[in-house]
Backbone of each chain as nested JSON, in Angstrom:
{
  "chains": [
    {"id": "A", "residues": [
      {"number": 1, "name": "UNK", "atoms": {"N": [17.023, -7.133, -6.71], "CA": [16.056, -6.827, -5.661], "C": [14.631, -6.325, -6.231]}},
      {"number": 2, "name": "UNK", "atoms": {"N": [13.76, -6.765, -5.656], "CA": [12.192, -6.352, -6.01], "C": [11.636, -5.791, -4.909]}},
      {"number": 3, "name": "UNK", "atoms": {"N": [10.67, -5.022, -5.193], "CA": [9.651, -4.275, -4.388], "C": [8.306, -5.107, -4.147]}},
      {"number": 4, "name": "UNK", "atoms": {"N": [8.033, -5.116, -2.95], "CA": [6.919, -5.882, -2.45], "C": [6.068, -4.83, -1.64]}},
      {"number": 5, "name": "UNK", "atoms": {"N": [4.72, -5.177, -1.679], "CA": [3.627, -4.565, -0.698], "C": [3.11, -5.822, 0.079]}},
      {"number": 6, "name": "UNK", "atoms": {"N": [3.22, -5.877, 1.272], "CA": [2.711, -6.749, 2.119], "C": [1.457, -6.178, 2.792]}},
      {"number": 7, "name": "UNK", "atoms": {"N": [0.43, -7.089, 3.203], "CA": [-0.773, -6.92, 3.837], "C": [-0.895, -7.581, 4.889]}},
      {"number": 8, "name": "UNK", "atoms": {"N": [-1.195, -7.136, 6.063], "CA": [-1.716, -7.69, 7.203], "C": [-3.004, -7.424, 7.374]}},
      {"number": 9, "name": "UNK", "atoms": {"N": [-3.912, -8.407, 7.187], "CA": [-5.367, -8.157, 7.192], "C": [-6.052, -7.608, 8.394]}},
      {"number": 10, "name": "UNK", "atoms": {"N": [-5.644, -8.223, 9.581], "CA": [-6.298, -7.804, 10.704], "C": [-5.195, -8.147, 12.006]}},
      {"number": 11, "name": "UNK", "atoms": {"N": [-4.485, -7.334, 12.41], "CA": [-3.464, -7.48, 13.49], "C": [-4.356, -7.135, 14.966]}},
      {"number": 12, "name": "UNK", "atoms": {"N": [-4.637, -8.092, 15.654], "CA": [-5.302, -7.936, 16.784], "C": [-4.697, -6.984, 17.783]}},
      {"number": 13, "name": "UNK", "atoms": {"N": [-5.519, -5.944, 18.449], "CA": [-5.008, -5.087, 19.222], "C": [-4.079, -4.127, 18.726]}},
      {"number": 14, "name": "UNK", "atoms": {"N": [-4.127, -3.918, 17.523], "CA": [-3.255, -3.035, 16.93], "C": [-3.195, -1.553, 17.28]}},
      {"number": 15, "name": "UNK", "atoms": {"N": [-2.131, -1.101, 18.012], "CA": [-1.958, 0.338, 18.212], "C": [-0.778, 0.989, 17.497]}},
      {"number": 16, "name": "UNK", "atoms": {"N": [-0.739, 2.368, 17.435], "CA": [0.372, 3.011, 16.788], "C": [1.704, 2.562, 17.339]}},
      {"number": 17, "name": "UNK", "atoms": {"N": [1.652, 2.585, 18.777], "CA": [3.045, 2.256, 19.414], "C": [3.446, 0.835, 18.997]}},
      {"number": 18, "name": "UNK", "atoms": {"N": [2.379, -0.245, 19.066], "CA": [2.626, -1.514, 18.756], "C": [3.367, -1.675, 17.352]}},
      {"number": 19, "name": "UNK", "atoms": {"N": [2.827, -1.104, 16.453], "CA": [3.264, -1.175, 15.134], "C": [4.496, -0.329, 14.796]}},
      {"number": 20, "name": "UNK", "atoms": {"N": [4.622, 0.6, 15.694], "CA": [6.03, 1.298, 15.492], "C": [7.154, 0.365, 16.056]}},
      {"number": 21, "name": "UNK", "atoms": {"N": [6.801, -0.116, 17.188], "CA": [7.73, -1.204, 17.94], "C": [8.174, -2.249, 17.107]}},
      {"number": 22, "name": "UNK", "atoms": {"N": [7.216, -2.918, 16.281], "CA": [7.408, -4.068, 15.386], "C": [8.158, -3.588, 14.39]}},
      {"number": 23, "name": "UNK", "atoms": {"N": [7.876, -2.442, 13.676], "CA": [8.727, -2.041, 12.718], "C": [10.175, -1.743, 13.084]}},
      {"number": 24, "name": "UNK", "atoms": {"N": [10.318, -1.224, 14.247], "CA": [11.673, -0.844, 14.594], "C": [12.433, -2.296, 14.721]}},
      {"number": 25, "name": "UNK", "atoms": {"N": [11.611, -3.314, 15.024], "CA": [12.486, -4.661, 15.2], "C": [12.764, -5.192, 13.757]}},
      {"number": 26, "name": "UNK", "atoms": {"N": [11.82, -4.823, 12.781], "CA": [12.116, -5.302, 11.385], "C": [13.37, -4.735, 11.117]}},
      {"number": 27, "name": "UNK", "atoms": {"N": [13.638, -3.416, 11.438], "CA": [14.86, -2.591, 11.017], "C": [15.899, -3.321, 11.795]}},
      {"number": 28, "name": "UNK", "atoms": {"N": [15.967, -3.762, 12.735], "CA": [17.158, -4.333, 13.693], "C": [17.558, -5.726, 12.873]}},
      {"number": 29, "name": "UNK", "atoms": {"N": [16.552, -6.291, 12.264], "CA": [16.669, -7.758, 11.903], "C": [16.97, -7.99, 10.518]}},
      {"number": 30, "name": "UNK", "atoms": {"N": [16.648, -6.665, 9.666], "CA": [16.485, -6.918, 8.18], "C": [17.837, -7.052, 7.372]}},
      {"number": 31, "name": "UNK", "atoms": {"N": [18.796, -6.418, 7.934], "CA": [20.143, -6.638, 7.225], "C": [20.835, -7.933, 6.776]}},
      {"number": 32, "name": "UNK", "atoms": {"N": [20.635, -8.693, 7.764], "CA": [21.315, -10.182, 7.468], "C": [20.302, -10.891, 6.585]}},
      {"number": 33, "name": "UNK", "atoms": {"N": [19.179, -10.494, 6.3], "CA": [18.277, -11.034, 5.221], "C": [18.397, -10.368, 3.769]}},
      {"number": 34, "name": "UNK", "atoms": {"N": [19.144, -9.188, 3.911], "CA": [19.393, -8.079, 2.792], "C": [18.062, -7.63, 2.233]}},
      {"number": 35, "name": "UNK", "atoms": {"N": [17.31, -7.185, 3.287], "CA": [15.933, -6.73, 3.092], "C": [15.977, -5.248, 3.67]}},
      {"number": 36, "name": "UNK", "atoms": {"N": [14.994, -4.416, 3.044], "CA": [14.835, -3.208, 3.633], "C": [13.329, -2.777, 3.689]}},
      {"number": 37, "name": "UNK", "atoms": {"N": [12.836, -2.74, 4.856], "CA": [11.469, -2.118, 5.126], "C": [11.482, -0.721, 4.899]}},
      {"number": 38, "name": "UNK", "atoms": {"N": [10.803, -0.204, 3.912], "CA": [10.902, 1.27, 3.507], "C": [9.864, 2.117, 4.193]}},
      {"number": 39, "name": "UNK", "atoms": {"N": [8.696, 1.627, 4.326], "CA": [7.574, 2.493, 4.674], "C": [6.436, 1.488, 5.189]}},
      {"number": 40, "name": "UNK", "atoms": {"N": [5.552, 2.137, 6.105], "CA": [4.354, 1.365, 6.354], "C": [3.115, 2.196, 6.759]}},
      {"number": 41, "name": "UNK", "atoms": {"N": [1.855, 1.728, 6.428], "CA": [0.578, 2.453, 6.638], "C": [-0.175, 1.549, 7.354]}},
      {"number": 42, "name": "UNK", "atoms": {"N": [-0.884, 2.035, 8.356], "CA": [-1.842, 1.144, 9.455], "C": [-3.027, 1.892, 9.553]}},
      {"number": 43, "name": "UNK", "atoms": {"N": [-4.128, 1.061, 9.989], "CA": [-5.337, 1.646, 10.543], "C": [-5.773, 0.841, 11.901]}},
      {"number": 44, "name": "UNK", "atoms": {"N": [-5.598, 1.532, 12.846], "CA": [-5.878, 1.116, 14.288], "C": [-7.354, 0.532, 14.247]}},
      {"number": 45, "name": "UNK", "atoms": {"N": [-8.289, 1.09, 13.764], "CA": [-9.66, 0.695, 13.706], "C": [-9.854, -0.929, 13.323]}},
      {"number": 46, "name": "UNK", "atoms": {"N": [-9.277, -1.114, 12.027], "CA": [-9.468, -2.344, 11.326], "C": [-8.371, -3.429, 11.61]}},
      {"number": 47, "name": "UNK", "atoms": {"N": [-7.166, -2.846, 12.134], "CA": [-6.087, -3.64, 12.318], "C": [-5.177, -3.897, 11.175]}},
      {"number": 48, "name": "UNK", "atoms": {"N": [-5.505, -3.206, 10.066], "CA": [-4.837, -3.458, 8.888], "C": [-3.333, -2.733, 8.593]}},
      {"number": 49, "name": "UNK", "atoms": {"N": [-2.511, -3.251, 8.272], "CA": [-1.101, -2.926, 7.962], "C": [-0.592, -3.127, 6.58]}},
      {"number": 50, "name": "UNK", "atoms": {"N": [-0.147, -2.161, 5.939], "CA": [0.607, -2.36, 4.673], "C": [2.175, -2.132, 4.817]}},
      {"number": 51, "name": "UNK", "atoms": {"N": [2.994, -2.88, 4.403], "CA": [4.421, -2.555, 4.437], "C": [4.903, -2.593, 2.975]}},
      {"number": 52, "name": "UNK", "atoms": {"N": [5.737, -1.566, 2.738], "CA": [6.371, -1.432, 1.27], "C": [7.941, -1.779, 1.69]}},
      {"number": 53, "name": "UNK", "atoms": {"N": [8.428, -2.835, 0.958], "CA": [9.606, -3.561, 1.329], "C": [10.382, -3.767, 0.013]}},
      {"number": 54, "name": "UNK", "atoms": {"N": [11.705, -3.651, 0.262], "CA": [12.646, -3.916, -0.835], "C": [13.095, -5.336, -0.308]}},
      {"number": 55, "name": "UNK", "atoms": {"N": [13.294, -6.407, -1.231], "CA": [13.753, -7.621, -0.812], "C": [14.281, -8.27, -1.999]}},
      {"number": 56, "name": "UNK", "atoms": {"N": [15.147, -9.409, -1.818], "CA": [15.545, -10.31, -2.794], "C": [14.436, -11.429, -3.251]}},
      {"number": 57, "name": "UNK", "atoms": {"N": [13.459, -11.721, -2.391], "CA": [12.368, -12.552, -2.618], "C": [11.175, -12.331, -1.486]}},
      {"number": 58, "name": "UNK", "atoms": {"N": [9.975, -12.844, -1.722], "CA": [9.025, -12.885, -0.696], "C": [9.387, -13.561, 0.383]}},
      {"number": 59, "name": "UNK", "atoms": {"N": [10.091, -14.513, 0.207], "CA": [10.434, -15.283, 1.458], "C": [11.542, -14.619, 2.536]}},
      {"number": 60, "name": "UNK", "atoms": {"N": [12.294, -13.961, 1.843], "CA": [13.299, -13.204, 2.672], "C": [12.443, -11.939, 3.297]}},
      {"number": 61, "name": "UNK", "atoms": {"N": [11.602, -11.233, 2.82], "CA": [10.684, -10.244, 3.515], "C": [10.018, -10.938, 4.647]}},
      {"number": 62, "name": "UNK", "atoms": {"N": [9.288, -12.142, 4.399], "CA": [8.711, -12.813, 5.551], "C": [9.625, -13.263, 6.6]}},
      {"number": 63, "name": "UNK", "atoms": {"N": [10.68, -13.67, 6.024], "CA": [11.67, -14.104, 7.23], "C": [12.179, -13.067, 8.357]}},
      {"number": 64, "name": "UNK", "atoms": {"N": [12.017, -11.823, 7.79], "CA": [12.361, -10.638, 8.614], "C": [11.0, -10.536, 9.756]}},
      {"number": 65, "name": "UNK", "atoms": {"N": [9.829, -10.406, 9.066], "CA": [8.951, -10.204, 9.99], "C": [8.842, -11.501, 10.947]}},
      {"number": 66, "name": "UNK", "atoms": {"N": [9.062, -12.641, 10.448], "CA": [8.827, -13.836, 11.419], "C": [10.1, -13.904, 12.436]}},
      {"number": 67, "name": "UNK", "atoms": {"N": [11.084, -13.278, 12.076], "CA": [12.199, -13.305, 13.163], "C": [12.115, -12.212, 14.062]}},
      {"number": 68, "name": "UNK", "atoms": {"N": [11.576, -10.902, 13.731], "CA": [11.523, -9.724, 14.358], "C": [10.417, -9.695, 15.426]}},
      {"number": 69, "name": "UNK", "atoms": {"N": [9.353, -10.313, 15.043], "CA": [8.073, -9.909, 15.861], "C": [7.206, -11.225, 15.718]}},
      {"number": 70, "name": "UNK", "atoms": {"N": [7.206, -12.173, 14.67], "CA": [6.384, -13.246, 14.507], "C": [5.123, -12.947, 13.715]}},
      {"number": 71, "name": "UNK", "atoms": {"N": [4.918, -11.534, 13.536], "CA": [3.604, -11.336, 12.754], "C": [3.829, -11.325, 11.272]}},
      {"number": 72, "name": "UNK", "atoms": {"N": [3.419, -12.348, 10.615], "CA": [3.787, -12.422, 9.276], "C": [2.63, -11.822, 8.415]}},
      {"number": 73, "name": "UNK", "atoms": {"N": [2.99, -11.322, 7.294], "CA": [1.825, -10.801, 6.32], "C": [0.796, -11.82, 5.867]}},
      {"number": 74, "name": "UNK", "atoms": {"N": [-0.285, -11.616, 5.822], "CA": [-1.24, -12.407, 4.867], "C": [-1.011, -12.532, 3.445]}},
      {"number": 75, "name": "UNK", "atoms": {"N": [-0.511, -11.48, 3.01], "CA": [-0.322, -11.322, 1.598], "C": [0.959, -10.57, 1.331]}},
      {"number": 76, "name": "UNK", "atoms": {"N": [1.864, -11.017, 0.243], "CA": [2.858, -10.127, -0.214], "C": [2.987, -10.209, -1.708]}},
      {"number": 77, "name": "UNK", "atoms": {"N": [2.688, -9.068, -2.197], "CA": [2.707, -8.922, -3.656], "C": [3.753, -8.049, -4.184]}},
      {"number": 78, "name": "UNK", "atoms": {"N": [4.431, -8.715, -5.252], "CA": [5.471, -7.843, -5.844], "C": [4.889, -6.879, -6.72]}},
      {"number": 79, "name": "UNK", "atoms": {"N": [5.273, -5.686, -6.402], "CA": [4.837, -4.597, -7.298], "C": [5.926, -3.742, -7.881]}},
      {"number": 80, "name": "UNK", "atoms": {"N": [5.602, -2.896, -9.046], "CA": [6.397, -1.833, -9.555], "C": [5.625, -0.375, -8.905]}},
      {"number": 81, "name": "UNK", "atoms": {"N": [6.694, 0.578, -8.631], "CA": [6.157, 1.857, -8.127], "C": [5.904, 2.701, -9.55]}},
      {"number": 82, "name": "UNK", "atoms": {"N": [4.741, 3.287, -9.465], "CA": [4.226, 4.254, -10.314], "C": [5.047, 5.57, -10.336]}},
      {"number": 83, "name": "UNK", "atoms": {"N": [5.257, 6.032, -11.472], "CA": [5.909, 7.293, -11.469], "C": [5.133, 8.55, -12.033]}}
    ]},
    {"id": "B", "residues": [
      {"number": 1, "name": "UNK", "atoms": {"N": [-7.923, 16.925, 6.216], "CA": [-7.626, 15.757, 5.011], "C": [-7.285, 14.475, 5.825]}},
      {"number": 2, "name": "UNK", "atoms": {"N": [-7.487, 13.48, 5.356], "CA": [-7.074, 12.056, 5.842], "C": [-6.189, 11.497, 4.663]}},
      {"number": 3, "name": "UNK", "atoms": {"N": [-5.601, 10.424, 5.08], "CA": [-4.763, 9.571, 4.236], "C": [-5.562, 8.215, 3.927]}},
      {"number": 4, "name": "UNK", "atoms": {"N": [-5.581, 7.824, 2.869], "CA": [-6.265, 6.408, 2.407], "C": [-5.301, 5.55, 1.653]}},
      {"number": 5, "name": "UNK", "atoms": {"N": [-5.308, 4.288, 1.811], "CA": [-4.764, 3.408, 0.75], "C": [-5.985, 2.646, -0.059]}},
      {"number": 6, "name": "UNK", "atoms": {"N": [-6.05, 2.892, -1.396], "CA": [-7.033, 2.177, -1.96], "C": [-6.301, 0.811, -2.55]}},
      {"number": 7, "name": "UNK", "atoms": {"N": [-7.211, -0.117, -2.672], "CA": [-6.824, -1.268, -3.264], "C": [-7.843, -1.936, -4.572]}},
      {"number": 8, "name": "UNK", "atoms": {"N": [-7.206, -1.892, -5.623], "CA": [-7.789, -2.428, -6.899], "C": [-7.503, -4.061, -6.835]}},
      {"number": 9, "name": "UNK", "atoms": {"N": [-8.541, -4.836, -6.668], "CA": [-7.822, -6.478, -6.574], "C": [-7.393, -6.958, -7.802]}},
      {"number": 10, "name": "UNK", "atoms": {"N": [-8.027, -6.681, -8.829], "CA": [-7.844, -7.225, -10.201], "C": [-8.196, -6.351, -11.326]}},
      {"number": 11, "name": "UNK", "atoms": {"N": [-7.37, -5.567, -11.705], "CA": [-7.752, -4.907, -12.954], "C": [-7.55, -5.562, -14.136]}},
      {"number": 12, "name": "UNK", "atoms": {"N": [-8.584, -5.981, -15.121], "CA": [-8.221, -6.754, -16.425], "C": [-7.455, -5.944, -17.114]}},
      {"number": 13, "name": "UNK", "atoms": {"N": [-6.573, -6.8, -17.894], "CA": [-5.637, -6.183, -18.787], "C": [-4.613, -5.215, -18.246]}},
      {"number": 14, "name": "UNK", "atoms": {"N": [-4.36, -5.034, -17.003], "CA": [-3.338, -4.152, -16.538], "C": [-2.147, -4.253, -17.021]}},
      {"number": 15, "name": "UNK", "atoms": {"N": [-1.661, -2.949, -17.449], "CA": [-0.378, -2.802, -18.1], "C": [0.244, -1.516, -17.369]}},
      {"number": 16, "name": "UNK", "atoms": {"N": [1.708, -1.382, -17.337], "CA": [2.383, -0.33, -16.794], "C": [1.793, 0.982, -17.64]}},
      {"number": 17, "name": "UNK", "atoms": {"N": [1.696, 0.882, -18.858], "CA": [1.049, 2.086, -19.421], "C": [-0.289, 2.483, -19.221]}},
      {"number": 18, "name": "UNK", "atoms": {"N": [-1.084, 1.457, -19.043], "CA": [-2.596, 1.703, -18.821], "C": [-2.651, 2.529, -17.453]}},
      {"number": 19, "name": "UNK", "atoms": {"N": [-1.929, 1.977, -16.59], "CA": [-2.065, 2.378, -15.033], "C": [-1.518, 3.937, -14.914]}},
      {"number": 20, "name": "UNK", "atoms": {"N": [-0.344, 4.071, -15.965], "CA": [0.027, 5.418, -15.809], "C": [-0.783, 6.268, -16.402]}},
      {"number": 21, "name": "UNK", "atoms": {"N": [-1.445, 6.041, -17.447], "CA": [-2.458, 6.826, -18.129], "C": [-3.794, 7.07, -17.23]}},
      {"number": 22, "name": "UNK", "atoms": {"N": [-4.017, 6.142, -16.518], "CA": [-5.271, 6.249, -15.556], "C": [-4.781, 7.162, -14.412]}},
      {"number": 23, "name": "UNK", "atoms": {"N": [-3.706, 6.958, -13.891], "CA": [-3.197, 7.903, -12.975], "C": [-2.89, 9.356, -13.334]}},
      {"number": 24, "name": "UNK", "atoms": {"N": [-2.601, 9.536, -14.6], "CA": [-2.528, 10.977, -15.149], "C": [-3.811, 11.48, -15.101]}},
      {"number": 25, "name": "UNK", "atoms": {"N": [-4.859, 10.773, -15.5], "CA": [-6.251, 11.317, -15.534], "C": [-6.511, 11.597, -14.059]}},
      {"number": 26, "name": "UNK", "atoms": {"N": [-6.363, 10.86, -12.998], "CA": [-6.677, 11.197, -11.859], "C": [-5.982, 12.689, -11.328]}},
      {"number": 27, "name": "UNK", "atoms": {"N": [-4.808, 12.843, -11.702], "CA": [-4.009, 14.07, -11.331], "C": [-4.843, 15.155, -12.25]}},
      {"number": 28, "name": "UNK", "atoms": {"N": [-5.33, 15.007, -13.233], "CA": [-6.16, 16.118, -14.121], "C": [-7.45, 16.488, -13.306]}},
      {"number": 29, "name": "UNK", "atoms": {"N": [-8.025, 15.48, -12.759], "CA": [-9.305, 15.657, -12.335], "C": [-9.538, 15.794, -10.747]}},
      {"number": 30, "name": "UNK", "atoms": {"N": [-8.254, 15.564, -10.09], "CA": [-8.464, 15.591, -8.46], "C": [-8.715, 17.014, -7.839]}},
      {"number": 31, "name": "UNK", "atoms": {"N": [-8.179, 17.947, -8.483], "CA": [-8.314, 19.271, -7.721], "C": [-9.6, 19.788, -7.531]}},
      {"number": 32, "name": "UNK", "atoms": {"N": [-10.482, 19.569, -8.441], "CA": [-11.745, 19.961, -8.119], "C": [-12.557, 19.128, -6.997]}},
      {"number": 33, "name": "UNK", "atoms": {"N": [-11.935, 17.976, -6.765], "CA": [-12.506, 17.305, -5.618], "C": [-11.737, 17.393, -4.25]}},
      {"number": 34, "name": "UNK", "atoms": {"N": [-10.502, 18.354, -4.401], "CA": [-9.469, 18.648, -3.134], "C": [-9.168, 17.351, -2.758]}},
      {"number": 35, "name": "UNK", "atoms": {"N": [-8.591, 16.469, -3.806], "CA": [-7.954, 15.371, -3.379], "C": [-6.725, 15.198, -4.039]}},
      {"number": 36, "name": "UNK", "atoms": {"N": [-5.703, 14.416, -3.429], "CA": [-4.308, 14.465, -3.977], "C": [-4.0, 12.832, -4.068]}},
      {"number": 37, "name": "UNK", "atoms": {"N": [-3.683, 12.421, -5.302], "CA": [-3.349, 11.166, -5.418], "C": [-1.786, 11.204, -5.321]}},
      {"number": 38, "name": "UNK", "atoms": {"N": [-1.242, 10.515, -4.475], "CA": [0.23, 10.688, -4.093], "C": [1.274, 9.798, -4.748]}},
      {"number": 39, "name": "UNK", "atoms": {"N": [0.839, 8.376, -4.814], "CA": [1.653, 7.557, -5.292], "C": [0.757, 6.322, -5.61]}},
      {"number": 40, "name": "UNK", "atoms": {"N": [1.282, 5.401, -6.307], "CA": [0.764, 4.116, -6.591], "C": [1.638, 3.096, -6.95]}},
      {"number": 41, "name": "UNK", "atoms": {"N": [1.294, 1.738, -6.629], "CA": [2.213, 0.49, -6.814], "C": [1.148, -0.398, -7.56]}},
      {"number": 42, "name": "UNK", "atoms": {"N": [1.773, -1.231, -8.482], "CA": [0.785, -2.068, -9.146], "C": [1.775, -3.389, -9.453]}},
      {"number": 43, "name": "UNK", "atoms": {"N": [0.855, -4.567, -9.922], "CA": [1.451, -5.694, -10.284], "C": [0.782, -6.207, -11.541]}},
      {"number": 44, "name": "UNK", "atoms": {"N": [1.46, -6.135, -12.672], "CA": [0.802, -6.456, -13.968], "C": [0.206, -7.908, -13.87]}},
      {"number": 45, "name": "UNK", "atoms": {"N": [1.016, -8.857, -13.138], "CA": [0.632, -10.184, -13.208], "C": [-0.746, -10.431, -12.487]}},
      {"number": 46, "name": "UNK", "atoms": {"N": [-0.898, -10.005, -11.511], "CA": [-2.143, -10.218, -10.763], "C": [-3.199, -9.206, -11.049]}},
      {"number": 47, "name": "UNK", "atoms": {"N": [-2.912, -7.874, -11.652], "CA": [-3.612, -6.886, -11.965], "C": [-4.143, -5.952, -10.74]}},
      {"number": 48, "name": "UNK", "atoms": {"N": [-3.195, -6.051, -9.698], "CA": [-3.548, -5.523, -8.214], "C": [-2.86, -4.031, -8.478]}},
      {"number": 49, "name": "UNK", "atoms": {"N": [-3.589, -2.99, -7.803], "CA": [-3.001, -1.642, -7.831], "C": [-3.411, -1.108, -6.409]}},
      {"number": 50, "name": "UNK", "atoms": {"N": [-2.549, -0.47, -5.893], "CA": [-2.521, 0.254, -4.652], "C": [-2.292, 1.742, -4.92]}},
      {"number": 51, "name": "UNK", "atoms": {"N": [-3.282, 2.443, -4.452], "CA": [-3.152, 4.035, -4.403], "C": [-2.89, 4.498, -3.074]}},
      {"number": 52, "name": "UNK", "atoms": {"N": [-1.945, 5.484, -2.93], "CA": [-1.931, 6.36, -1.727], "C": [-2.663, 7.576, -2.001]}},
      {"number": 53, "name": "UNK", "atoms": {"N": [-3.511, 8.243, -1.137], "CA": [-4.277, 9.238, -1.472], "C": [-4.459, 10.066, -0.509]}},
      {"number": 54, "name": "UNK", "atoms": {"N": [-4.483, 11.39, -0.511], "CA": [-4.827, 12.295, 0.478], "C": [-6.135, 13.01, 0.124]}},
      {"number": 55, "name": "UNK", "atoms": {"N": [-7.168, 12.919, 1.004], "CA": [-8.553, 13.318, 0.583], "C": [-9.31, 13.691, 1.64]}},
      {"number": 56, "name": "UNK", "atoms": {"N": [-10.389, 14.581, 1.502], "CA": [-11.15, 14.935, 2.642], "C": [-12.058, 13.78, 3.049]}},
      {"number": 57, "name": "UNK", "atoms": {"N": [-12.266, 12.634, 2.186], "CA": [-13.249, 11.603, 2.499], "C": [-12.874, 10.468, 1.679]}},
      {"number": 58, "name": "UNK", "atoms": {"N": [-13.46, 9.272, 1.908], "CA": [-13.196, 8.282, 0.971], "C": [-14.095, 8.449, -0.259]}},
      {"number": 59, "name": "UNK", "atoms": {"N": [-15.285, 9.113, -0.123], "CA": [-16.082, 9.238, -1.387], "C": [-15.42, 10.233, -2.17]}},
      {"number": 60, "name": "UNK", "atoms": {"N": [-14.711, 11.229, -1.627], "CA": [-14.088, 12.229, -2.496], "C": [-12.956, 11.325, -3.203]}},
      {"number": 61, "name": "UNK", "atoms": {"N": [-12.151, 10.587, -2.678], "CA": [-11.176, 9.755, -3.394], "C": [-11.854, 8.869, -4.579]}},
      {"number": 62, "name": "UNK", "atoms": {"N": [-12.994, 8.331, -4.052], "CA": [-13.611, 7.564, -5.043], "C": [-14.07, 8.443, -6.269]}},
      {"number": 63, "name": "UNK", "atoms": {"N": [-14.641, 9.502, -5.92], "CA": [-15.145, 10.195, -7.166], "C": [-14.3, 10.76, -8.176]}},
      {"number": 64, "name": "UNK", "atoms": {"N": [-13.008, 10.847, -7.598], "CA": [-11.94, 11.335, -8.805], "C": [-11.726, 9.876, -9.543]}},
      {"number": 65, "name": "UNK", "atoms": {"N": [-11.489, 8.843, -9.088], "CA": [-11.308, 7.705, -9.968], "C": [-12.618, 7.399, -10.854]}},
      {"number": 66, "name": "UNK", "atoms": {"N": [-13.675, 7.613, -10.416], "CA": [-15.038, 7.396, -11.158], "C": [-14.968, 8.298, -12.242]}},
      {"number": 67, "name": "UNK", "atoms": {"N": [-14.691, 9.661, -12.115], "CA": [-14.775, 10.603, -12.951], "C": [-13.601, 10.5, -13.922]}},
      {"number": 68, "name": "UNK", "atoms": {"N": [-12.397, 10.196, -13.577], "CA": [-11.039, 10.104, -14.339], "C": [-11.008, 8.928, -15.417]}},
      {"number": 69, "name": "UNK", "atoms": {"N": [-11.6, 7.852, -14.907], "CA": [-11.228, 6.73, -15.768], "C": [-12.51, 5.641, -15.329]}},
      {"number": 70, "name": "UNK", "atoms": {"N": [-13.284, 5.812, -14.449], "CA": [-14.354, 4.742, -14.062], "C": [-13.733, 3.495, -13.339]}},
      {"number": 71, "name": "UNK", "atoms": {"N": [-12.432, 3.449, -13.204], "CA": [-12.044, 2.23, -12.429], "C": [-12.063, 2.559, -10.875]}},
      {"number": 72, "name": "UNK", "atoms": {"N": [-13.056, 1.952, -10.141], "CA": [-13.167, 2.53, -8.803], "C": [-12.388, 1.279, -8.005]}},
      {"number": 73, "name": "UNK", "atoms": {"N": [-11.982, 1.631, -6.844], "CA": [-11.232, 0.688, -6.08], "C": [-12.088, -0.272, -5.326]}},
      {"number": 74, "name": "UNK", "atoms": {"N": [-11.754, -1.429, -5.109], "CA": [-12.435, -2.557, -4.335], "C": [-12.45, -2.065, -2.751]}},
      {"number": 75, "name": "UNK", "atoms": {"N": [-11.463, -1.449, -2.229], "CA": [-11.243, -1.068, -0.817], "C": [-10.666, 0.123, -0.806]}},
      {"number": 76, "name": "UNK", "atoms": {"N": [-11.178, 1.09, 0.212], "CA": [-10.44, 2.369, 0.58], "C": [-10.393, 2.368, 2.004]}},
      {"number": 77, "name": "UNK", "atoms": {"N": [-8.991, 2.305, 2.409], "CA": [-8.901, 2.1, 3.954], "C": [-7.926, 3.455, 4.373]}},
      {"number": 78, "name": "UNK", "atoms": {"N": [-8.832, 4.023, 5.48], "CA": [-8.096, 5.108, 6.013], "C": [-6.855, 4.665, 6.839]}},
      {"number": 79, "name": "UNK", "atoms": {"N": [-5.687, 5.21, 6.57], "CA": [-4.425, 4.84, 7.235], "C": [-3.679, 5.911, 7.976]}},
      {"number": 80, "name": "UNK", "atoms": {"N": [-2.663, 5.698, 8.69], "CA": [-1.74, 6.605, 9.078], "C": [-0.431, 6.124, 8.61]}},
      {"number": 81, "name": "UNK", "atoms": {"N": [0.328, 7.127, 8.264], "CA": [1.779, 6.676, 7.791], "C": [2.676, 6.552, 8.982]}},
      {"number": 82, "name": "UNK", "atoms": {"N": [3.351, 5.3, 8.994], "CA": [4.389, 5.132, 9.985], "C": [5.592, 6.043, 9.776]}},
      {"number": 83, "name": "UNK", "atoms": {"N": [6.27, 6.174, 10.961], "CA": [7.366, 7.073, 10.83], "C": [8.65, 6.283, 11.424]}}
    ]}
  ]
}
């Protein structure tokens, strides 16, 4: 399992409720892809969203977003967490 | 206090040790700017770094990086953390 940060550059019409709803859908869908969406951060003003996700591959992380709500990230970067 | 995600697009020669050293310098310097660098994630391959930071302003967060090691972020985005 690897850790990824994904970035959505500009989600049109982003609101706190909308992103919470999308994240809840990720959580419903993720198990069958062996993925864990851990945390997210967002900015309503710019429409940016960052998701921290544990997944077997970038493709698996993307598959969850695609199936859950269709809003795929613009970038998915494999990261290590600093200690 | 606000929460920010900063992004360094490409830190040349990034290594786990180098980023840990830079982060340790942030922690030494941050108090006088009333800033708290909370967590960071990085990718040695691409040189990307994400820092999650609590600060009174973007400028204060930037001032800590500038004073600590001189590596300023390319973007600093005010965010809310999803729950």
